[in-house]
VOTOR-77835 format. One line per 2 residues: their letters; for each residue x negated, y, z negated of C-alpha. Coordinates in steps of 0.2 Angstrom, whole numbers. Layout:
VOTOR-77835
a = X:Y:Z | ...
This chain:
VOTOR-77835
ml = 471:-582:16 | 482:-574:-1
ri = 467:-575:-11 | 456:-566:2
tn = 470:-552:3 | 471:-550:-16
ag = 452:-549:-17 | 452:-535:-4
nt = 465:-526:-14 | 456:-527:-29
sr = 440:-519:-21 | 449:-505:-15
lm = 458:-502:-32 | 442:-501:-40
qh = 434:-490:-27 | 450:-479:-32
iq = 443:-481:-50 | 427:-476:-47
aa = 434:-461:-37 | 446:-456:-50
qa = 431:-456:-65 | 420:-447:-52
rl = 435:-433:-49 | 437:-434:-69
ar = 421:-432:-72 | 417:-416:-61
tq = 432:-408:-70 | 425:-412:-87
dr = 408:-404:-82 | 418:-387:-76
ma = 427:-386:-91 | 412:-389:-102
sg = 400:-378:-93 | 413:-364:-88
rr = 406:-365:-71 | 415:-371:-54
in = 397:-376:-46 | 387:-386:-57
rp = 376:-395:-44 | 373:-389:-24
sd = 384:-405:-20 | 399:-397:-27
dp = 400:-383:-15 | 385:-383:-4
fg = 391:-367:6 | 395:-357:-10
ns = 379:-363:-19 | 370:-356:-4
rv = 380:-339:-6 | 376:-340:-25
mt = 358:-341:-23 | 357:-327:-12
mr = 365:-316:-23 | 355:-321:-37
tg = 341:-317:-27 | 348:-300:-24
lg = 350:-297:-42 | 333:-303:-47
lv = 327:-288:-34 | 340:-276:-43
tq = 332:-281:-60 | 315:-278:-54
rq = 319:-261:-46 | 328:-256:-63
rt = 313:-259:-73 | 302:-247:-61
ve = 317:-233:-61 | 316:-236:-81
la = 296:-234:-81 | 298:-218:-69
ks = 311:-211:-80 | 301:-214:-97
el = 286:-207:-89 | 297:-190:-83
gv = 305:-190:-101 | 288:-190:-109
te = 282:-177:-98 | 297:-166:-100
aa = 295:-167:-118 | 277:-162:-116
le = 280:-147:-106 | 293:-143:-120
sl = 279:-144:-132 | 269:-132:-121
gr = 282:-119:-120 | 283:-118:-138
vl = 265:-115:-138 | 265:-101:-125
ar = 280:-94:-133 | 271:-92:-150
ae = 256:-86:-141 | 266:-72:-132
el = 275:-68:-148 | 257:-66:-157
av = 252:-55:-141 | 265:-43:-144
qa = 262:-42:-163 | 242:-40:-160
ds = 246:-24:-148 | 254:-15:-162
ta = 243:-1:-170 | 250:-6:-187
vd = 239:-22:-185 | 222:-20:-193
ar = 206:-29:-189 | 210:-43:-203
gr = 226:-45:-195 | 220:-48:-178
aa = 208:-60:-186 | 221:-69:-193
ia = 230:-69:-177 | 213:-75:-168
te = 213:-92:-180 | 230:-95:-175
vd = 228:-93:-157 | 212:-104:-158
sl = 224:-117:-166 | 236:-116:-153
lq = 222:-118:-140 | 219:-136:-148
ea = 239:-139:-147 | 239:-135:-130
at = 223:-147:-128 | 232:-162:-137
vg = 248:-158:-126 | 238:-158:-109
na = 231:-176:-116 | 247:-184:-118
sy = 249:-202:-112 | 263:-215:-109
gg = 259:-233:-107 | 241:-231:-107
rh = 241:-218:-93 | 236:-199:-96
lf = 252:-190:-88 | 241:-173:-83
gg = 225:-182:-75 | 232:-187:-58
fq = 222:-204:-54 | 211:-203:-69
ta = 222:-210:-80 | 210:-220:-92
sp = 203:-205:-103 | 210:-189:-109
pf = 209:-174:-95 | 204:-160:-106
ml = 191:-159:-117 | 185:-143:-128
dt = 167:-140:-128 | 170:-138:-147
ps = 183:-144:-160 | 186:-126:-163
da = 182:-109:-156 | 180:-117:-139
ta = 174:-107:-125 | 179:-118:-111
vt = 189:-133:-108 | 182:-145:-96
fs = 194:-155:-85 | 190:-173:-79
gd = 205:-178:-70 | 210:-174:-53
ag = 225:-168:-42 | 230:-187:-37
tv = 249:-188:-35 | 256:-203:-45
tr = 272:-211:-38 | 285:-225:-42
ei = 295:-234:-29 | 312:-232:-35
gd = 322:-239:-18 | 318:-246:-2
ge = 305:-234:7 | 311:-220:-8
tv = 298:-215:-21 | 298:-202:-33
ev = 284:-193:-41 | 279:-194:-59
sl = 263:-184:-61 | 261:-165:-61
dg = 244:-156:-57 | 236:-155:-74
qa = 223:-143:-69 | 234:-130:-60
lf = 247:-130:-75 | 235:-132:-91
gg = 219:-123:-82 | 227:-105:-84
vf = 235:-109:-102 | 217:-112:-109
ts = 209:-97:-98 | 223:-86:-105
li = 222:-92:-124 | 203:-91:-125
gf = 203:-73:-118 | 216:-67:-129
rd = 208:-74:-144 | 193:-66:-139
al = 200:-50:-137 | 207:-52:-154
ra = 190:-54:-161 | 183:-38:-152
gd = 197:-27:-156 | 198:-26:-136
rt = 217:-19:-134 | 215:-19:-115
gi = 209:-37:-117 | 224:-40:-129
ra = 237:-34:-116 | 230:-44:-103
gs = 231:-57:-112 | 250:-55:-115
ta = 251:-52:-96 | 243:-69:-93
lk = 254:-78:-105 | 270:-72:-96
gd = 263:-81:-78 | 259:-96:-88
id = 275:-97:-96 | 283:-94:-78
rm = 273:-109:-72 | 278:-120:-86
la = 296:-116:-83 | 295:-120:-64
ar = 286:-137:-69 | 301:-141:-81
ge = 313:-136:-67 | 305:-149:-55
ig = 303:-163:-68 | 322:-160:-72
ar = 326:-162:-54 | 317:-178:-52
vr = 323:-186:-69 | 342:-181:-61
rv = 336:-190:-45 | 330:-205:-54
el = 346:-205:-65 | 357:-207:-48
ve = 345:-221:-43 | 348:-230:-60
er = 368:-227:-58 | 367:-235:-41
la = 357:-250:-46 | 369:-252:-62
gd = 383:-252:-47 | 374:-264:-37
ea = 370:-275:-51 | 388:-276:-58
nl = 396:-278:-40 | 384:-294:-37
qt = 387:-302:-55 | 406:-300:-49
qv = 403:-309:-33 | 393:-323:-42
sq = 406:-324:-55 | 419:-326:-43
le = 410:-341:-32 | 403:-350:-48
da = 416:-347:-64 | 430:-360:-66
dl = 447:-357:-68 | 449:-365:-85
tq = 467:-366:-85 | 469:-374:-69
ea = 455:-385:-73 | 464:-389:-89
vd = 480:-394:-78 | 467:-403:-66
lq = 460:-414:-80 | 476:-420:-86
lr = 482:-423:-69 | 466:-433:-65
dv = 466:-443:-82 | 483:-448:-77
al = 479:-455:-60 | 463:-465:-68
qa = 475:-472:-79 | 487:-477:-67
al = 472:-484:-57 | 466:-493:-72
sa = 483:-500:-74 | 485:-506:-57
ta = 468:-513:-55 | 473:-523:-71
ks = 490:-529:-64 | 480:-534:-48
lt = 466:-544:-56 | 482:-553:-68
ds = 490:-556:-53 | 475:-565:-43
ll = 471:-575:-57 | 490:-581:-60
ef = 489:-585:-40 | 471:-594:-43
lr = 478:-604:-56 | 493:-610:-47
């Protein structure tokens, strides 16, 4: 009967040892990884919440990529409009200069040559692209939307795009337009520059003044477009800030659930190591007593 009792005690002590070893191993895992949850069984409910939050973080990251794309597209569009503004400002300056009686035919010819260069530059701006998408071609993004009929001294510019509106989804049910109507914005510019250049070559002062007036209208449209793009950029930046806040909040919640308190874990490690050593010592003593009892 005594032997059976000792065997039972030894069995229970072995179970205590195994439990102590398991607790010590889990603490060592937390110390090594810095994480409180290393496997679902460590905290099933906490692990479920962490998985939900990580899914949320994935959605935030995906949305951030779309927002970054929209911001980049709008940034390139804004830069293109700035370039167009410089072209138009120079053309208007030349129009004022050409209207002077001090400018003779040779001077007007030189101005006409520069205006022709500005026409080509405006076409280059109109064909600006980002990420393989031509910004001012509407839905027709694969090829340049504006084509001069000749490399120099062009008399017409063909538009091969459309008025399609390109948008990016920056939130749940929230979109931002990243395109402008290229024909509405650039069509008048090309007409104004061609008419102004031809008036210069013909010595047509009335045509020169008409060109100056037309260019002022083009500048007004360009400034309105820049204002619209600027407003869209600000809107996207607000969404970007909101997403950054969402990301930080979710990461904090994940950290609170998942990260280990290393100071506490170090204390637990010592306590559990002591507990294991005590269990081993008790088991060794029990085995010794059992052996002695058996030998009697």
